[in-house]
C-alpha positions as CSV (number, residue, x, y, z in Angstrom):
1,M,0.0,0.0,0.0
2,N,1.3,3.4,-1.0
3,T,1.3,5.6,2.2
4,E,3.1,8.6,0.7
5,P,1.3,11.8,1.8
6,I,-0.8,13.6,-0.9
7,D,-1.8,17.2,-0.6
8,Y,-5.6,17.5,-0.6
9,G,-5.7,21.1,0.3
10,P,-8.4,23.4,-1.0
11,T,-8.1,25.1,-4.4
12,P,-7.5,28.9,-4.4
13,E,-11.1,29.4,-5.5
14,V,-12.5,27.4,-2.5
15,T,-10.0,29.1,-0.2
16,G,-11.2,32.5,-1.4
17,I,-14.9,31.6,-0.7
18,L,-14.1,30.1,2.7
19,D,-12.3,33.3,3.7
20,E,-15.6,35.2,3.0
21,L,-17.7,32.9,5.2
22,D,-18.2,33.3,9.0
23,H,-19.8,29.8,9.3
24,P,-19.2,26.2,8.5
25,V,-20.6,24.4,5.4
26,I,-22.9,21.4,5.8
27,D,-23.6,19.2,2.8
28,T,-27.0,17.6,3.3
29,D,-26.8,15.2,0.4
30,G,-23.6,13.8,-0.8
31,H,-23.4,10.3,-2.1
32,V,-21.2,7.3,-1.4
33,I,-20.6,4.5,-3.9
34,E,-20.9,1.4,-1.8
35,F,-18.2,-1.3,-2.2
36,L,-20.5,-4.0,-3.5
37,P,-18.3,-7.1,-2.7
38,W,-18.6,-6.1,1.0
39,V,-22.3,-5.5,0.7
40,R,-22.9,-8.8,-1.0
41,D,-21.2,-10.6,1.8
42,L,-23.5,-8.9,4.2
43,V,-26.6,-9.9,2.1
44,V,-25.3,-13.6,2.3
45,D,-25.0,-13.3,6.1
46,I,-28.5,-11.7,6.4
47,A,-30.5,-13.7,3.9
48,G,-28.4,-16.5,2.4
49,N,-27.0,-17.4,-1.0
50,D,-30.3,-17.6,-2.9
51,V,-31.1,-14.0,-2.1
52,A,-27.6,-13.0,-2.8
53,K,-27.9,-14.4,-6.4
54,R,-30.9,-12.2,-6.8
55,F,-28.8,-9.4,-5.6
56,D,-26.3,-10.3,-8.4
57,Q,-29.0,-10.1,-11.0
58,M,-29.9,-6.6,-9.7
59,V,-26.3,-5.5,-9.8
60,N,-26.0,-6.7,-13.4
61,G,-29.4,-5.4,-14.4
62,S,-28.3,-3.2,-17.2
63,A,-27.2,-6.3,-19.2
64,G,-30.6,-7.8,-18.8
65,I,-32.3,-4.7,-20.0
66,R,-30.2,-4.6,-23.1
67,Q,-31.5,-8.0,-24.0
68,V,-35.1,-6.7,-24.2
69,P,-35.8,-5.5,-27.7
70,T,-37.0,-1.9,-27.8
71,E,-40.4,-2.9,-29.4
72,R,-41.1,-5.1,-26.4
73,R,-40.0,-2.8,-23.6
74,R,-43.4,-1.2,-23.1
75,Q,-45.1,-4.5,-22.7
76,A,-42.3,-5.6,-20.3
77,G,-42.5,-2.4,-18.3
78,V,-38.8,-1.6,-19.1
79,T,-37.7,2.0,-19.4
80,R,-34.2,3.5,-20.0
81,S,-32.6,3.9,-16.6
82,A,-29.3,5.3,-15.4
83,W,-26.2,4.3,-17.4
84,W,-22.7,5.7,-17.1
85,G,-23.9,7.5,-14.1
86,L,-20.7,7.6,-12.0
87,P,-17.3,9.3,-12.3
88,A,-14.8,7.5,-14.6
89,R,-12.2,9.8,-16.2
90,N,-12.0,11.6,-12.9
91,T,-10.8,8.4,-11.1
92,L,-9.9,10.3,-8.0
93,D,-13.5,11.3,-7.5
94,R,-14.7,7.8,-8.1
95,A,-12.4,6.5,-5.5
96,T,-13.3,9.3,-3.1
97,A,-17.0,8.3,-3.2
98,M,-15.9,4.7,-2.5
99,L,-13.3,5.1,0.2
100,P,-14.4,6.8,3.5
101,E,-10.8,7.8,4.5
102,L,-10.1,9.5,1.1
103,L,-13.4,11.5,1.3
104,Y,-12.6,12.4,4.8
105,Q,-9.2,13.7,3.8
106,R,-10.6,15.7,0.8
107,L,-13.4,17.5,2.7
108,D,-11.3,20.6,3.2
109,Q,-10.5,20.5,-0.6
110,I,-14.2,20.5,-1.3
111,G,-14.9,23.2,1.2
112,V,-17.3,21.1,3.4
113,D,-17.1,20.8,7.1
114,V,-19.6,18.0,7.7
115,A,-21.3,15.9,5.0
116,L,-24.4,13.7,5.2
117,L,-23.9,10.8,3.0
118,Y,-26.7,9.1,1.1
119,P,-26.4,5.8,-0.7
120,T,-26.1,5.2,-4.4
121,Y,-26.9,1.5,-4.9
122,G,-28.9,1.7,-1.7
123,L,-31.4,4.0,-3.4
124,T,-32.9,0.8,-4.8
125,V,-34.6,0.0,-1.6
126,T,-37.0,2.8,-2.3
127,A,-38.6,1.0,-5.3
128,Y,-37.4,-2.6,-5.6
129,P,-40.4,-4.9,-5.8
130,D,-38.8,-8.1,-4.4
131,D,-39.8,-8.0,-0.7
132,E,-37.2,-10.4,0.5
133,L,-34.3,-8.9,-1.4
134,R,-35.4,-5.3,-0.7
135,Q,-35.4,-5.8,3.0
136,A,-32.1,-7.7,3.0
137,M,-30.5,-5.0,0.9
138,A,-31.7,-2.3,3.3
139,R,-30.2,-4.2,6.2
140,A,-26.9,-4.8,4.3
141,F,-26.5,-1.3,3.1
142,N,-27.2,0.1,6.5
143,I,-24.7,-2.1,8.2
144,Y,-22.2,-1.2,5.6
145,M,-22.8,2.5,6.1
146,A,-22.5,2.2,9.8
147,R,-19.3,0.2,9.7
148,A,-17.5,1.9,6.9
149,Y,-18.2,5.5,8.0
150,E,-18.4,5.4,11.8
151,P,-14.6,6.0,12.3
152,Y,-15.1,9.3,10.5
153,G,-18.2,10.4,12.3
154,D,-16.9,13.8,13.4
155,R,-17.3,14.9,9.7
156,L,-19.1,12.2,7.8
157,I,-22.6,11.2,8.7
158,G,-24.0,8.1,7.0
159,V,-27.7,8.0,6.1
160,A,-29.8,4.8,6.6
161,S,-32.0,3.4,3.8
162,I,-35.5,2.6,5.0
163,P,-37.8,0.5,2.8
164,M,-41.4,1.8,2.9
165,F,-43.5,-0.7,0.9
166,T,-45.3,-1.4,4.3
167,P,-45.1,0.4,7.6
168,D,-44.0,-2.8,9.3
169,E,-40.9,-3.2,7.2
170,A,-40.1,0.6,7.7
171,L,-40.5,0.2,11.5
172,A,-38.3,-2.9,11.6
173,E,-35.5,-1.1,9.7
174,L,-35.8,2.1,11.6
175,D,-35.4,0.3,14.8
176,H,-32.4,-1.6,13.6
177,A,-30.6,1.2,11.7
178,V,-31.2,3.9,14.3
179,G,-31.8,1.9,17.5
180,T,-29.2,-0.8,16.9
181,L,-26.6,0.6,14.5
182,G,-26.8,4.2,15.7
183,L,-27.3,5.8,12.4
184,R,-29.1,9.2,13.0
185,A,-30.3,10.2,9.6
186,V,-32.7,8.3,7.4
187,M,-33.8,8.1,3.8
188,L,-37.4,7.1,2.9
189,S,-39.5,6.9,-0.2
190,G,-42.6,9.0,-0.3
191,V,-44.1,7.2,-3.3
192,I,-44.3,3.5,-3.7
193,P,-44.9,1.5,-7.0
194,R,-47.7,-1.0,-6.3
195,P,-49.1,-3.7,-8.5
196,L,-52.5,-3.0,-10.0
197,P,-55.1,-5.4,-8.5
198,G,-55.6,-8.3,-10.8
199,A,-52.2,-7.7,-12.6
200,Q,-49.8,-8.4,-9.7
201,D,-47.4,-10.4,-12.0
202,H,-47.2,-7.9,-14.8
203,R,-44.2,-5.6,-14.3
204,A,-45.8,-2.8,-16.4
205,A,-49.0,-2.7,-14.3
206,R,-48.1,-0.4,-11.5
207,F,-49.7,2.6,-9.8
208,M,-47.8,5.2,-7.8
209,N,-49.1,5.3,-4.2
210,G,-48.1,8.0,-1.7
211,V,-47.5,7.4,1.9
212,G,-50.2,10.0,3.0
213,H,-53.5,10.6,1.3
214,D,-55.1,7.6,-0.4
215,S,-52.4,5.3,0.7
216,E,-52.8,1.5,0.8
217,Y,-51.4,1.7,4.4
218,D,-51.5,3.9,7.4
219,Y,-48.0,5.4,7.8
220,D,-48.7,7.3,11.0
221,P,-46.8,4.6,13.1
222,V,-43.7,5.4,11.0
223,W,-43.9,9.2,11.6
224,K,-44.5,8.4,15.3
225,R,-41.4,6.2,15.5
226,C,-39.4,8.9,13.7
227,E,-40.3,11.2,16.5
228,E,-39.4,8.7,19.1
229,L,-36.1,7.9,17.6
230,G,-35.3,11.6,16.9
231,V,-34.9,11.4,13.1
232,C,-36.5,13.6,10.5
233,P,-38.0,11.9,7.4
234,T,-36.0,12.7,4.3
235,F,-37.3,11.5,1.0
236,H,-34.9,10.6,-1.8
237,A,-36.8,8.6,-4.5
238,S,-36.7,8.7,-8.2
239,G,-39.6,9.6,-10.5
240,Q,-38.1,7.8,-13.5
241,G,-40.5,5.4,-15.2
242,W,-43.6,7.3,-14.1
243,G,-46.0,8.9,-16.5
244,T,-44.2,10.6,-19.3
245,R,-40.8,9.7,-17.9
246,A,-41.0,6.2,-19.4
247,S,-38.8,6.5,-22.5
248,R,-37.5,3.1,-23.7
249,T,-34.3,4.6,-25.1
250,N,-33.4,8.0,-23.5
251,Y,-32.3,8.3,-19.9
252,V,-32.0,12.1,-20.1
253,Y,-35.7,12.3,-21.1
254,N,-36.6,10.2,-18.1
255,H,-34.2,11.9,-15.7
256,I,-35.0,15.6,-16.2
257,G,-37.2,16.8,-13.3
258,N,-37.7,13.3,-11.9
259,F,-36.6,14.1,-8.3
260,A,-38.9,17.1,-8.3
261,T,-41.7,15.0,-9.5
262,A,-41.1,12.4,-6.8
263,G,-40.7,15.1,-4.1
264,E,-43.9,16.9,-5.1
265,A,-45.9,13.7,-5.1
266,A,-44.6,12.8,-1.6
267,A,-45.2,16.3,-0.2
268,R,-48.7,16.5,-1.8
269,S,-49.6,13.1,-0.4
270,L,-48.4,14.0,3.1
271,L,-50.0,17.5,2.9
272,L,-53.5,16.3,1.8
273,G,-53.2,13.3,4.1
274,G,-52.7,15.5,7.2
275,A,-49.4,14.2,8.4
276,P,-47.8,17.6,9.0
277,M,-50.8,18.7,11.1
278,R,-50.9,15.5,13.1
279,F,-47.1,15.6,13.7
280,P,-46.3,19.3,14.1
281,D,-42.9,18.7,15.6
282,L,-41.6,16.8,12.6
283,R,-39.5,18.3,9.9
284,W,-39.6,16.8,6.4
285,A,-37.0,17.1,3.7
286,F,-37.4,16.4,0.0
287,L,-34.0,15.9,-1.7
288,E,-32.3,16.6,-5.0
289,G,-35.4,18.2,-6.7
290,G,-34.7,21.8,-5.8
291,V,-37.0,24.4,-4.4
292,G,-38.9,25.5,-7.5
293,W,-41.5,22.7,-7.3
294,G,-42.1,23.5,-3.6
295,A,-42.9,27.1,-4.4
296,N,-45.3,26.0,-7.2
297,L,-47.0,23.5,-4.9
298,L,-47.5,26.1,-2.2
299,G,-49.0,28.6,-4.6
300,D,-51.2,26.0,-6.2
301,A,-52.3,24.6,-2.8
302,I,-53.3,28.1,-1.6
303,G,-55.3,28.7,-4.8
304,H,-57.1,25.4,-4.4
305,F,-57.7,25.9,-0.7
306,E,-59.1,29.4,-1.2
307,K,-61.6,28.3,-3.9
308,R,-62.3,24.7,-2.9
309,N,-62.3,24.6,0.9
310,V,-65.5,23.4,2.6
311,D,-67.1,26.9,2.4
312,G,-65.6,28.0,-0.9
313,I,-66.8,24.9,-2.7
314,K,-70.4,26.0,-2.1
315,H,-69.9,28.7,-4.7
316,Y,-70.0,25.8,-7.3
317,D,-73.0,23.9,-5.8
318,P,-75.4,23.2,-8.6
319,A,-78.2,23.7,-6.1
320,A,-77.2,27.4,-5.9
321,I,-78.1,28.1,-9.6
322,D,-80.9,30.6,-9.8
323,R,-83.1,28.9,-12.3
324,D,-85.3,31.9,-12.8
325,Q,-82.3,34.1,-13.6
326,L,-80.8,31.5,-15.9
327,Q,-84.2,31.2,-17.8
328,A,-84.3,35.0,-18.2
329,L,-80.8,35.1,-19.5
330,F,-81.5,32.4,-22.0
331,D,-84.7,34.2,-23.1
332,R,-82.7,37.4,-23.6
333,H,-79.5,36.1,-25.1
334,G,-80.2,32.7,-26.5
335,T,-80.8,31.7,-30.1
336,S,-83.4,29.3,-31.5
337,E,-80.9,26.5,-31.0
338,H,-81.2,27.2,-27.3
339,S,-84.9,27.9,-27.1
340,D,-85.8,24.9,-29.1
341,R,-84.0,22.7,-26.6
342,I,-84.7,24.5,-23.4
343,S,-86.7,21.5,-22.1
344,E,-83.3,19.7,-22.1
345,L,-81.6,22.3,-19.9
346,D,-80.8,19.7,-17.2
347,Y,-78.8,17.8,-19.7
348,A,-76.7,20.9,-20.4
349,L,-76.1,21.5,-16.7
350,T,-75.1,18.1,-15.5
351,M,-71.5,17.5,-16.7
352,L,-69.0,18.8,-14.1
353,S,-71.9,20.2,-12.1
354,D,-73.8,17.1,-10.9
355,A,-76.2,17.9,-8.1
356,N,-76.2,14.3,-6.9
357,E,-72.7,14.3,-5.7
358,D,-72.3,12.7,-2.2
359,R,-72.2,15.8,0.0
360,S,-70.4,13.9,2.8
361,T,-67.3,13.9,0.5
362,I,-67.2,17.5,-0.7
363,D,-64.8,18.7,1.9
364,E,-61.6,17.5,0.3
365,W,-59.4,19.4,2.8
366,A,-60.9,17.6,5.8
367,E,-58.3,14.8,5.9
368,S,-55.5,17.4,5.7
369,Q,-56.8,19.1,8.9
370,I,-55.8,22.4,7.4
371,T,-58.3,25.1,8.0
372,T,-56.5,28.4,7.0
373,V,-54.0,29.6,4.4
374,D,-51.7,30.6,7.3
375,E,-51.4,26.9,8.3
376,L,-50.4,26.0,4.7
377,I,-47.8,28.8,4.7
378,E,-46.4,27.7,8.0
379,I,-45.8,24.2,6.8
380,F,-43.8,25.4,3.8
381,R,-42.0,28.1,5.8
382,D,-41.0,26.0,8.8
383,R,-41.4,22.3,8.3
384,F,-40.8,21.4,4.7
385,Y,-37.1,21.5,3.6
386,F,-35.9,21.3,0.0
387,G,-32.6,19.7,-1.1
388,C,-30.9,21.9,-3.7
389,E,-27.9,21.0,-5.8
390,A,-25.1,23.5,-6.1
391,D,-25.5,24.3,-9.8
392,D,-29.3,24.9,-9.7
393,P,-29.9,28.6,-10.4
394,M,-33.4,28.3,-9.1
395,N,-32.0,28.0,-5.5
396,A,-32.3,31.8,-5.4
397,L,-36.1,31.5,-5.5
398,A,-36.1,30.3,-1.9
399,Y,-35.2,33.7,-0.7
400,R,-37.4,35.8,-2.9
401,T,-39.8,37.0,-0.1
402,D,-41.3,39.5,-2.6
403,L,-42.5,36.6,-4.8
404,L,-43.3,33.7,-2.5
405,P,-46.8,33.5,-0.9
406,G,-47.0,35.1,2.6
407,G,-43.7,36.9,2.0
408,I,-41.9,33.8,3.3
409,A,-38.4,32.4,2.7
410,M,-38.3,28.7,2.0
411,R,-35.9,26.3,3.6
412,A,-33.5,25.3,0.8
413,I,-30.6,23.2,2.0
414,F,-27.3,22.7,0.2
415,A,-26.7,19.4,-1.5
416,S,-23.4,18.6,-3.3
417,D,-24.5,15.3,-5.0
418,I,-20.9,14.3,-5.1
419,G,-20.4,10.7,-6.4
420,H,-22.8,11.1,-9.3
421,W,-22.5,12.1,-12.9
422,D,-23.7,15.7,-12.4
423,V,-20.6,16.5,-10.4
424,P,-17.6,16.2,-12.8
425,D,-15.2,17.6,-10.2
426,I,-16.1,17.7,-6.5
427,R,-13.8,20.7,-6.1
428,E,-16.2,22.8,-8.1
429,V,-19.3,22.2,-5.9
430,L,-18.9,25.0,-3.4
431,P,-17.9,27.6,-6.1
432,E,-20.9,26.7,-8.1
433,A,-23.2,27.2,-5.1
434,Y,-21.5,30.5,-4.3
435,E,-22.0,31.9,-7.7
436,L,-25.5,33.1,-6.6
437,V,-23.8,35.3,-4.1
438,E,-21.3,36.6,-6.5
439,K,-24.0,37.5,-9.0
440,G,-26.0,39.3,-6.4
441,L,-28.9,36.8,-6.6
442,I,-28.8,35.9,-3.0
443,S,-27.1,37.6,0.0
444,P,-24.3,36.2,2.2
445,A,-27.0,35.8,4.9
446,D,-29.0,33.7,2.5
447,F,-26.0,31.6,1.7
448,R,-25.4,31.1,5.5
449,R,-29.0,29.8,5.8
450,F,-28.5,27.6,2.7
451,T,-25.3,25.9,3.7
452,F,-25.4,26.0,7.5
453,E,-28.3,27.3,9.5
454,D,-31.2,25.5,7.8
455,P,-29.4,22.1,7.6
456,V,-28.8,22.5,11.4
457,R,-32.4,23.4,12.0
458,L,-33.6,20.5,10.0
459,F,-31.7,17.8,11.9
460,T,-31.7,19.3,15.3
461,A,-35.4,19.8,15.4
462,Q,-35.8,16.0,16.0
463,N,-32.4,15.5,17.7
464,P,-30.8,18.4,19.5
465,D,-27.5,16.5,19.8
466,F,-27.4,15.6,16.1
467,F,-24.2,17.5,15.5
468,A,-22.8,17.1,19.1
469,S,-20.0,14.7,18.1
470,T,-19.0,16.7,15.0
471,T,-16.5,19.4,14.2
472,V,-19.4,21.9,13.9
473,A,-20.9,21.1,17.3
474,E,-20.4,24.5,19.0
475,A,-21.6,26.5,16.0
476,A,-24.6,24.2,15.5
477,R,-25.6,24.6,19.1
478,T,-25.7,28.3,18.7
479,V,-28.1,28.0,15.7
480,A,-30.3,25.3,17.3
481,A,-30.6,27.4,20.4
482,S,-31.8,30.4,18.4
């Protein structure tokens, strides 16, 4: 083994930025590339060789997909998924995402004080349909994360993968990952692909089911356990393969906007399902999709609430039509085509205005427990957090209080996404994020919120000691106390 020292000091550009900052930088969403031989051995220990062979099939899944002719892919439910998605020419960065010690040594070079590390291959537990393999993978990836990164815990914080196809499997892995292994951050899926009734064995026959409104299961026990364990739910699932993102041949087509789609679906399901109102102390984070979709969802939700709340919906009640006034208006402004058919007026009034709707169901905000616009705004201002990659120019929207409803700032949190294809050189991440300050699109105070204060607020809301054993402990305590 070559032990000759290597200089992993920061670049002059990173040094110049750090000199301008009066705060640490917390990366809320970097990625490791798990060393799969180690993980496979753990799968064998957990579930045996038969399950490990199915793990091998998943690892080599790209070869299997290539064998399906394009013309048969729709029928088989096969879409173009990620390929060539990891650093290659930049071999140093590839190794950095695989080797904990190397990443630890390079943190100063990146300009990051503490990094939360999400899985790469472990992302599969959010959507993999094989129950036995999914649960074994979650357990194996979590053991790997705990063992590989625990020696570097003052600056590297591993995130647990929690399968969410049922509340029971989520509870079991939460207890093991957090309670037994000691991991203190968790990754969930907010949308689950479920088989359509009657077509369980057909890969293409799936519907996307949230974990809030209209879910097949009650996930409140999961949110309650998160509170008890002191972890905030963070959602990091892909929307590839859903709806229009189902190209058989083009990954870029499927990938654009997919994390925003998955985050919006999870947030909307939770919001309309009432989870934020039932668990007011929980903070929820939706990663890698940016903040733009969150601003749109807030504005759209307010518009729908104002016009379709339990009182507002009565404006559209067919029983409220003044028949005499309507008749008079037809007499005055109608043509013979109207007057000759006036006896069929009910036929003209029924579609989208059926008076026989079940009136016990017209309050579509009842489940959410939201009764005012202020409550909606408070959820998006204080309890929903949005993971934003460094190169996303829309990050500035989070701080446009002149545009956002209620004059709020949204809680954008800095995410490097190191380890994946959209970061060609991890030394460029902090400079890319700081460009918004240099261009005058956000203030230094906004950047402080983005890279330090709001990440601290997110994770210490559930666990005040979240950063206690890290190099940012004292600075984080000051923010948490405020």
